[in-house]
PABA-494627 format. One record per residue (C-alpha): x, y, z; residue in one letter; residue number from 0. Coordinates in steps of 0.02 Angstrom, whole numbers, plus 32768, in hexadecimal, padded with zeros to 4 digits. Example, Ala and Ser with C-alpha at 12.3 -4.5 7.8 and 13.67 -1.06 7.14 Angstrom:
<atoms>
<atom px="8267" py="7F1F" pz="8186" rest="A" nr="0"/>
<atom px="82AC" py="7FCB" pz="8165" rest="S" nr="1"/>
</atoms>
This chain:
<atoms>
<atom px="800D" py="7FFD" pz="7FF9" rest="M" nr="0"/>
<atom px="804B" py="80A6" pz="7FD6" rest="Q" nr="1"/>
<atom px="807B" py="8119" pz="8059" rest="K" nr="2"/>
<atom px="8032" py="81C7" pz="8072" rest="L" nr="3"/>
<atom px="8064" py="8245" pz="80EB" rest="H" nr="4"/>
<atom px="7FDC" py="82C1" pz="8132" rest="I" nr="5"/>
<atom px="802E" py="8353" pz="8184" rest="I" nr="6"/>
<atom px="7FC4" py="83D8" pz="81F4" rest="K" nr="7"/>
<atom px="801D" py="8480" pz="8217" rest="I" nr="8"/>
<atom px="7FE4" py="8503" pz="8293" rest="G" nr="9"/>
<atom px="7FD8" py="85BC" pz="82B1" rest="G" nr="10"/>
<atom px="8079" py="85D6" pz="8316" rest="A" nr="11"/>
<atom px="80D6" py="8599" pz="827C" rest="L" nr="12"/>
<atom px="807F" py="85F8" pz="81F9" rest="I" nr="13"/>
<atom px="80A9" py="8695" pz="8257" rest="D" nr="14"/>
<atom px="8157" py="867A" pz="8254" rest="D" nr="15"/>
<atom px="8193" py="8693" pz="8199" rest="K" nr="16"/>
<atom px="8249" py="864A" pz="81B2" rest="K" nr="17"/>
<atom px="8214" py="85BA" pz="820D" rest="S" nr="18"/>
<atom px="817B" py="858E" pz="8186" rest="L" nr="19"/>
<atom px="81F0" py="85A2" pz="80FA" rest="K" nr="20"/>
<atom px="8272" py="851F" pz="814D" rest="A" nr="21"/>
<atom px="81D9" py="84B1" pz="817C" rest="F" nr="22"/>
<atom px="8198" py="84BE" pz="80C9" rest="L" nr="23"/>
<atom px="823B" py="8492" pz="807E" rest="E" nr="24"/>
<atom px="8238" py="83E9" pz="80F5" rest="Q" nr="25"/>
<atom px="8187" py="83B7" pz="80BA" rest="F" nr="26"/>
<atom px="81BE" py="83D3" pz="7FFD" rest="S" nr="27"/>
<atom px="8258" py="835C" pz="801D" rest="Q" nr="28"/>
<atom px="81CE" py="82D0" pz="8059" rest="I" nr="29"/>
<atom px="81D7" py="8247" pz="7FC2" rest="E" nr="30"/>
<atom px="8131" py="8202" pz="7F8C" rest="G" nr="31"/>
<atom px="8082" py="8235" pz="7FB7" rest="A" nr="32"/>
<atom px="8058" py="82C1" pz="802A" rest="K" nr="33"/>
<atom px="7FD0" py="833F" pz="8069" rest="I" nr="34"/>
<atom px="7FE2" py="83D6" pz="80CE" rest="L" nr="35"/>
<atom px="7F53" py="842D" pz="812E" rest="I" nr="36"/>
<atom px="7F68" py="84CF" pz="8182" rest="H" nr="37"/>
<atom px="7F24" py="853B" pz="8203" rest="G" nr="38"/>
<atom px="7F13" py="85F2" pz="8211" rest="G" nr="39"/>
<atom px="7F82" py="8652" pz="8287" rest="G" nr="40"/>
<atom px="7F8C" py="8701" pz="82C9" rest="K" nr="41"/>
<atom px="7F72" py="8755" pz="8236" rest="I" nr="42"/>
<atom px="7EAF" py="8754" pz="8235" rest="A" nr="43"/>
<atom px="7EB9" py="8770" pz="82F2" rest="E" nr="44"/>
<atom px="7F12" py="880F" pz="82D2" rest="T" nr="45"/>
<atom px="7E98" py="8842" pz="823E" rest="L" nr="46"/>
<atom px="7E06" py="881C" pz="82B3" rest="A" nr="47"/>
<atom px="7E53" py="8890" pz="8332" rest="E" nr="48"/>
<atom px="7E69" py="891E" pz="82B5" rest="K" nr="49"/>
<atom px="7DC0" py="890A" pz="8262" rest="L" nr="50"/>
<atom px="7D7C" py="88F9" pz="8322" rest="K" nr="51"/>
<atom px="7D2F" py="884A" pz="82FB" rest="I" nr="52"/>
<atom px="7D2C" py="87F3" pz="83AA" rest="T" nr="53"/>
<atom px="7D7B" py="8749" pz="83B7" rest="Q" nr="54"/>
<atom px="7D42" py="86C4" pz="841A" rest="T" nr="55"/>
<atom px="7D95" py="860C" pz="8441" rest="M" nr="56"/>
<atom px="7D53" py="857B" pz="84A3" rest="I" nr="57"/>
<atom px="7DBD" py="84E5" pz="84C2" rest="D" nr="58"/>
<atom px="7E37" py="851A" pz="8437" rest="G" nr="59"/>
<atom px="7D9C" py="8529" pz="83C2" rest="R" nr="60"/>
<atom px="7D76" py="85D6" pz="8365" rest="R" nr="61"/>
<atom px="7CB6" py="861A" pz="8370" rest="I" nr="62"/>
<atom px="7CA2" py="8651" pz="82B7" rest="T" nr="63"/>
<atom px="7C1B" py="86E0" pz="82A7" rest="N" nr="64"/>
<atom px="7BF4" py="8731" pz="81F4" rest="K" nr="65"/>
<atom px="7C7B" py="87B3" pz="8203" rest="K" nr="66"/>
<atom px="7CFF" py="872C" pz="823F" rest="T" nr="67"/>
<atom px="7CCF" py="86B0" pz="81AE" rest="L" nr="68"/>
<atom px="7CFD" py="8735" pz="8130" rest="K" nr="69"/>
<atom px="7D94" py="8762" pz="8182" rest="L" nr="70"/>
<atom px="7DD6" py="86A8" pz="819B" rest="V" nr="71"/>
<atom px="7DA0" py="867F" pz="80E6" rest="T" nr="72"/>
<atom px="7E0E" py="870A" pz="80A3" rest="M" nr="73"/>
<atom px="7E9E" py="86E9" pz="8115" rest="V" nr="74"/>
<atom px="7E9F" py="861C" pz="8112" rest="Y" nr="75"/>
<atom px="7E6B" py="85F5" pz="8067" rest="A" nr="76"/>
<atom px="7EB9" py="869A" pz="8020" rest="G" nr="77"/>
<atom px="7F5D" py="86DB" pz="805F" rest="R" nr="78"/>
<atom px="7F92" py="8651" pz="80C4" rest="I" nr="79"/>
<atom px="7F62" py="85BD" pz="804F" rest="N" nr="80"/>
<atom px="7FAE" py="8615" pz="7FB6" rest="K" nr="81"/>
<atom px="804B" py="8645" pz="801B" rest="N" nr="82"/>
<atom px="8066" py="8595" pz="8050" rest="I" nr="83"/>
<atom px="8051" py="855A" pz="7F99" rest="V" nr="84"/>
<atom px="80C3" py="85D2" pz="7F46" rest="A" nr="85"/>
<atom px="814B" py="85AF" pz="7FCB" rest="K" nr="86"/>
<atom px="8132" py="84F7" pz="7F9C" rest="L" nr="87"/>
<atom px="813D" py="8514" pz="7EEF" rest="Q" nr="88"/>
<atom px="81E9" py="856B" pz="7F05" rest="S" nr="89"/>
<atom px="8220" py="84BF" pz="7F46" rest="F" nr="90"/>
<atom px="81E7" py="8469" pz="7EAB" rest="N" nr="91"/>
<atom px="814D" py="841C" pz="7F0B" rest="C" nr="92"/>
<atom px="80C3" py="842A" pz="7E97" rest="N" nr="93"/>
<atom px="8041" py="8456" pz="7F13" rest="A" nr="94"/>
<atom px="7F8B" py="848F" pz="7EF4" rest="M" nr="95"/>
<atom px="7F30" py="84F3" pz="7F7D" rest="G" nr="96"/>
<atom px="7E79" py="84D2" pz="7FA8" rest="F" nr="97"/>
<atom px="7DE1" py="84FF" pz="800D" rest="S" nr="98"/>
<atom px="7D61" py="8473" pz="8039" rest="G" nr="99"/>
<atom px="7CF0" py="84CC" pz="7FB8" rest="A" nr="100"/>
<atom px="7D6D" py="84AA" pz="7F26" rest="D" nr="101"/>
<atom px="7D35" py="8407" pz="7ECD" rest="G" nr="102"/>
<atom px="7CC3" py="83EB" pz="7F5C" rest="N" nr="103"/>
<atom px="7D53" py="83A8" pz="7FAF" rest="L" nr="104"/>
<atom px="7D13" py="83B9" pz="8069" rest="I" nr="105"/>
<atom px="7C5E" py="83CF" pz="808C" rest="Q" nr="106"/>
<atom px="7C31" py="83F6" pz="8136" rest="A" nr="107"/>
<atom px="7B89" py="8422" pz="8194" rest="E" nr="108"/>
<atom px="7B6F" py="84AC" pz="820C" rest="K" nr="109"/>
<atom px="7BA0" py="8483" pz="82BE" rest="R" nr="110"/>
<atom px="7B03" py="8461" pz="832E" rest="Q" nr="111"/>
<atom px="7B30" py="846C" pz="83F7" rest="H" nr="112"/>
<atom px="7AB0" py="8466" pz="8477" rest="P" nr="113"/>
<atom px="7AFA" py="84F5" pz="84DD" rest="T" nr="114"/>
<atom px="7B7F" py="8542" pz="8474" rest="I" nr="115"/>
<atom px="7B55" py="85B4" pz="83C9" rest="D" nr="116"/>
<atom px="7BFA" py="8592" pz="8371" rest="F" nr="117"/>
<atom px="7BC3" py="8609" pz="82E7" rest="G" nr="118"/>
<atom px="7BFA" py="85C6" pz="8227" rest="F" nr="119"/>
<atom px="7C60" py="853C" pz="8262" rest="V" nr="120"/>
<atom px="7C56" py="8495" pz="81FD" rest="G" nr="121"/>
<atom px="7C61" py="83E6" pz="823D" rest="D" nr="122"/>
<atom px="7C9A" py="8359" pz="81C2" rest="I" nr="123"/>
<atom px="7CAB" py="829D" pz="81CB" rest="N" nr="124"/>
<atom px="7D01" py="821F" pz="815A" rest="E" nr="125"/>
<atom px="7C6D" py="822D" pz="80D6" rest="K" nr="126"/>
<atom px="7C8A" py="82E5" pz="80CB" rest="S" nr="127"/>
<atom px="7D2B" py="82BE" pz="806A" rest="I" nr="128"/>
<atom px="7D2D" py="82AD" pz="7FB9" rest="N" nr="129"/>
<atom px="7DB0" py="821C" pz="7FBB" rest="Q" nr="130"/>
<atom px="7DA4" py="8206" pz="7EFA" rest="E" nr="131"/>
<atom px="7DD9" py="82B0" pz="7EC8" rest="L" nr="132"/>
<atom px="7E78" py="82BA" pz="7F4F" rest="I" nr="133"/>
<atom px="7EA6" py="8207" pz="7F0F" rest="I" nr="134"/>
<atom px="7EA7" py="8245" pz="7E68" rest="N" nr="135"/>
<atom px="7F0F" py="82DD" pz="7E8F" rest="M" nr="136"/>
<atom px="7F90" py="8270" pz="7EE0" rest="I" nr="137"/>
<atom px="7F9E" py="81FA" pz="7E53" rest="N" nr="138"/>
<atom px="7FCA" py="828E" pz="7DE7" rest="L" nr="139"/>
<atom px="8055" py="82B5" pz="7E49" rest="G" nr="140"/>
<atom px="7FFD" py="835E" pz="7EA1" rest="L" nr="141"/>
<atom px="8015" py="8397" pz="7F5B" rest="V" nr="142"/>
<atom px="7F68" py="83CC" pz="7F90" rest="P" nr="143"/>
<atom px="7F71" py="8460" pz="8018" rest="V" nr="144"/>
<atom px="7EDE" py="846B" pz="8081" rest="F" nr="145"/>
<atom px="7E9F" py="8509" pz="80D9" rest="S" nr="146"/>
<atom px="7E1F" py="84F9" pz="8169" rest="A" nr="147"/>
<atom px="7D88" py="8540" pz="8101" rest="I" nr="148"/>
<atom px="7D08" py="84BC" pz="80D5" rest="T" nr="149"/>
<atom px="7C53" py="84CD" pz="808D" rest="H" nr="150"/>
<atom px="7B91" py="848F" pz="80A9" rest="D" nr="151"/>
<atom px="7B77" py="846E" pz="7FE2" rest="K" nr="152"/>
<atom px="7AEA" py="84EB" pz="8005" rest="K" nr="153"/>
<atom px="7B59" py="8587" pz="7FCF" rest="G" nr="154"/>
<atom px="7BA2" py="85A5" pz="8085" rest="N" nr="155"/>
<atom px="7C56" py="859C" pz="80C4" rest="L" nr="156"/>
<atom px="7C84" py="8568" pz="8165" rest="L" nr="157"/>
<atom px="7D0F" py="8572" pz="81DE" rest="N" nr="158"/>
<atom px="7D56" py="84C6" pz="8200" rest="T" nr="159"/>
<atom px="7DD6" py="8499" pz="8282" rest="N" nr="160"/>
<atom px="7E89" py="8456" pz="8222" rest="A" nr="161"/>
<atom px="7EA4" py="83D7" pz="8299" rest="D" nr="162"/>
<atom px="7DFB" py="838C" pz="8272" rest="T" nr="163"/>
<atom px="7E11" py="83A2" pz="81C4" rest="I" nr="164"/>
<atom px="7EBE" py="834B" pz="81C7" rest="A" nr="165"/>
<atom px="7E82" py="82BA" pz="8220" rest="G" nr="166"/>
<atom px="7DDF" py="829E" pz="81C4" rest="T" nr="167"/>
<atom px="7E43" py="82A0" pz="8116" rest="I" nr="168"/>
<atom px="7EB1" py="821B" pz="8162" rest="A" nr="169"/>
<atom px="7E2D" py="81B4" pz="819B" rest="Q" nr="170"/>
<atom px="7DD3" py="81C1" pz="80F7" rest="A" nr="171"/>
<atom px="7E73" py="8182" pz="8092" rest="L" nr="172"/>
<atom px="7EAD" py="8100" pz="810F" rest="S" nr="173"/>
<atom px="7E63" py="807C" pz="80AE" rest="K" nr="174"/>
<atom px="7EC9" py="80B4" pz="8003" rest="N" nr="175"/>
<atom px="7F67" py="80E1" pz="805F" rest="F" nr="176"/>
<atom px="7FDE" py="80B0" pz="80E0" rest="E" nr="177"/>
<atom px="7FC2" py="815C" pz="813A" rest="I" nr="178"/>
<atom px="803D" py="81B7" pz="81B6" rest="E" nr="179"/>
<atom px="7FDF" py="8254" pz="81FF" rest="L" nr="180"/>
<atom px="8048" py="82CA" pz="8251" rest="L" nr="181"/>
<atom px="8013" py="835D" pz="82BB" rest="F" nr="182"/>
<atom px="80A4" py="83E1" pz="82C2" rest="C" nr="183"/>
<atom px="80BC" py="8465" pz="8332" rest="F" nr="184"/>
<atom px="8131" py="84CC" pz="83A8" rest="D" nr="185"/>
<atom px="8141" py="8447" pz="842C" rest="K" nr="186"/>
<atom px="81A4" py="83A0" pz="842B" rest="N" nr="187"/>
<atom px="80FE" py="834A" pz="8448" rest="G" nr="188"/>
<atom px="808A" py="8324" pz="84D7" rest="V" nr="189"/>
<atom px="80D8" py="836F" pz="856A" rest="L" nr="190"/>
<atom px="80BA" py="8324" pz="8615" rest="E" nr="191"/>
<atom px="80F6" py="83C4" pz="8658" rest="N" nr="192"/>
<atom px="80C8" py="8467" pz="8600" rest="V" nr="193"/>
<atom px="815C" py="84B7" pz="8652" rest="E" nr="194"/>
<atom px="81D5" py="843D" pz="860A" rest="D" nr="195"/>
<atom px="81FD" py="8434" pz="8559" rest="E" nr="196"/>
<atom px="8247" py="8391" pz="856C" rest="N" nr="197"/>
<atom px="81D3" py="833B" pz="85C3" rest="S" nr="198"/>
<atom px="8169" py="8306" pz="8532" rest="N" nr="199"/>
<atom px="8125" py="824C" pz="8530" rest="L" nr="200"/>
<atom px="815C" py="81D6" pz="84A2" rest="K" nr="201"/>
<atom px="80AC" py="817C" pz="849D" rest="T" nr="202"/>
<atom px="800C" py="81AA" pz="84E2" rest="I" nr="203"/>
<atom px="7F6E" py="8143" pz="84EA" rest="N" nr="204"/>
<atom px="7EB0" py="817D" pz="8513" rest="K" nr="205"/>
<atom px="7EBA" py="8158" pz="85CF" rest="N" nr="206"/>
<atom px="7F64" py="81BD" pz="85DB" rest="E" nr="207"/>
<atom px="7F0E" py="824E" pz="8580" rest="F" nr="208"/>
<atom px="7E6E" py="824E" pz="85EB" rest="S" nr="209"/>
<atom px="7EE2" py="8251" pz="8686" rest="E" nr="210"/>
<atom px="7F3C" py="82DF" pz="864A" rest="L" nr="211"/>
<atom px="7EA5" py="8346" pz="860B" rest="K" nr="212"/>
<atom px="7E49" py="8325" pz="86B5" rest="S" nr="213"/>
<atom px="7EE8" py="835C" pz="8711" rest="Q" nr="214"/>
<atom px="7EEC" py="8404" pz="86A8" rest="G" nr="215"/>
<atom px="7F8D" py="83D8" pz="866D" rest="K" nr="216"/>
<atom px="7F70" py="83ED" pz="85B9" rest="L" nr="217"/>
<atom px="7F7A" py="84B0" pz="8564" rest="H" nr="218"/>
<atom px="7EBC" py="84C5" pz="8504" rest="K" nr="219"/>
<atom px="7F18" py="84D3" pz="8467" rest="G" nr="220"/>
<atom px="7F55" py="8420" pz="8464" rest="I" nr="221"/>
<atom px="7EA6" py="83D3" pz="8487" rest="L" nr="222"/>
<atom px="7E62" py="83DB" pz="83D0" rest="P" nr="223"/>
<atom px="7EFB" py="8399" pz="8395" rest="K" nr="224"/>
<atom px="7EFD" py="8301" pz="8413" rest="L" nr="225"/>
<atom px="7E3C" py="82E3" pz="8402" rest="E" nr="226"/>
<atom px="7E48" py="82D8" pz="8341" rest="N" nr="227"/>
<atom px="7EF0" py="8273" pz="8352" rest="A" nr="228"/>
<atom px="7E8F" py="81F3" pz="83B9" rest="F" nr="229"/>
<atom px="7DF5" py="81E9" pz="8343" rest="I" nr="230"/>
<atom px="7E68" py="81CB" pz="82B4" rest="A" nr="231"/>
<atom px="7ED0" py="813F" pz="82FD" rest="K" nr="232"/>
<atom px="7E2E" py="80EE" pz="8336" rest="E" nr="233"/>
<atom px="7DE8" py="80F2" pz="8285" rest="N" nr="234"/>
<atom px="7E70" py="80A0" pz="8227" rest="G" nr="235"/>
<atom px="7EF4" py="811C" pz="820C" rest="V" nr="236"/>
<atom px="7F9F" py="80B7" pz="821C" rest="Q" nr="237"/>
<atom px="8010" py="8134" pz="827C" rest="K" nr="238"/>
<atom px="7FE3" py="81DA" pz="82D8" rest="V" nr="239"/>
<atom px="8065" py="8243" pz="8329" rest="S" nr="240"/>
<atom px="8080" py="82FC" pz="8378" rest="L" nr="241"/>
<atom px="8122" py="8334" pz="834C" rest="I" nr="242"/>
<atom px="8195" py="83D2" pz="8355" rest="N" nr="243"/>
<atom px="8181" py="8432" pz="82A2" rest="Q" nr="244"/>
<atom px="8240" py="843B" pz="8292" rest="K" nr="245"/>
<atom px="824F" py="8381" pz="82B1" rest="K" nr="246"/>
<atom px="81EC" py="8348" pz="8211" rest="L" nr="247"/>
<atom px="8281" py="8303" pz="81AF" rest="S" nr="248"/>
<atom px="82BD" py="829D" pz="824C" rest="D" nr="249"/>
<atom px="820D" py="825A" pz="824C" rest="Q" nr="250"/>
<atom px="81F7" py="822B" pz="819D" rest="I" nr="251"/>
<atom px="82A2" py="81E2" pz="81AA" rest="K" nr="252"/>
<atom px="82AE" py="818B" pz="824F" rest="Q" nr="253"/>
<atom px="81F7" py="8181" pz="8286" rest="G" nr="254"/>
<atom px="820C" py="81AA" pz="8346" rest="N" nr="255"/>
<atom px="81F5" py="8260" pz="8365" rest="E" nr="256"/>
<atom px="817B" py="82A8" pz="83D1" rest="G" nr="257"/>
<atom px="80DE" py="824E" pz="841E" rest="T" nr="258"/>
<atom px="8091" py="81BE" pz="83C6" rest="E" nr="259"/>
<atom px="7FE2" py="819B" pz="83DA" rest="I" nr="260"/>
<atom px="7FB0" py="80EE" pz="842A" rest="C" nr="261"/>
<atom px="7F09" py="8095" pz="843E" rest="L" nr="262"/>
</atoms>
């Protein structure tokens, strides 16, 4: 079965031009099939502040009103996505950038919650993914780059968590490829002690995750990554890890960086 690397990057990396360039050079050197999914960054927050658009986060997830949706679409699917694609092209990586609306690649449903109005936030599952089109692109030697914007097939764009997109794409393609899903961020993995950068766990299972969460030892920003990582692992994704973005090449070559998700 063909190997496919699915790699998700977040805002801290996107905000650092030098680090982003170094990372994308590493990414471009990965041999074989690969997909990149990216989140936002401080660009949207900075613009929102200038435009006086209030931003609200709950457990690392953004509440998206109409004004915020316009803003994040412009930033995520526009400026950030195309900037990443252009940089990858400079490294001879034939990337194409997408929102979920392009080619009906990711169709979402507006989130329904009993107590919280998340606004224009989209939820997805394995059936949301246009597997055939993604596989065709991979077979053509293209490298898809996904922003965190999806659509509902009713003419509406929706903001969708990039960690969720990465995990769901991995699940959808796990029957066609041997998947390695990597959540890349600015820590060495899941830290047992958030004050100690070297306290990363080599592996973590669901019970250990629940215990650390109940003890308040996990930063809110890592919760969506871990929740989606476990869902992916439980649904057929062969290997899932959280790694330091600087160690991407080492992970690809040696496979022992960061924290690996175990059942």
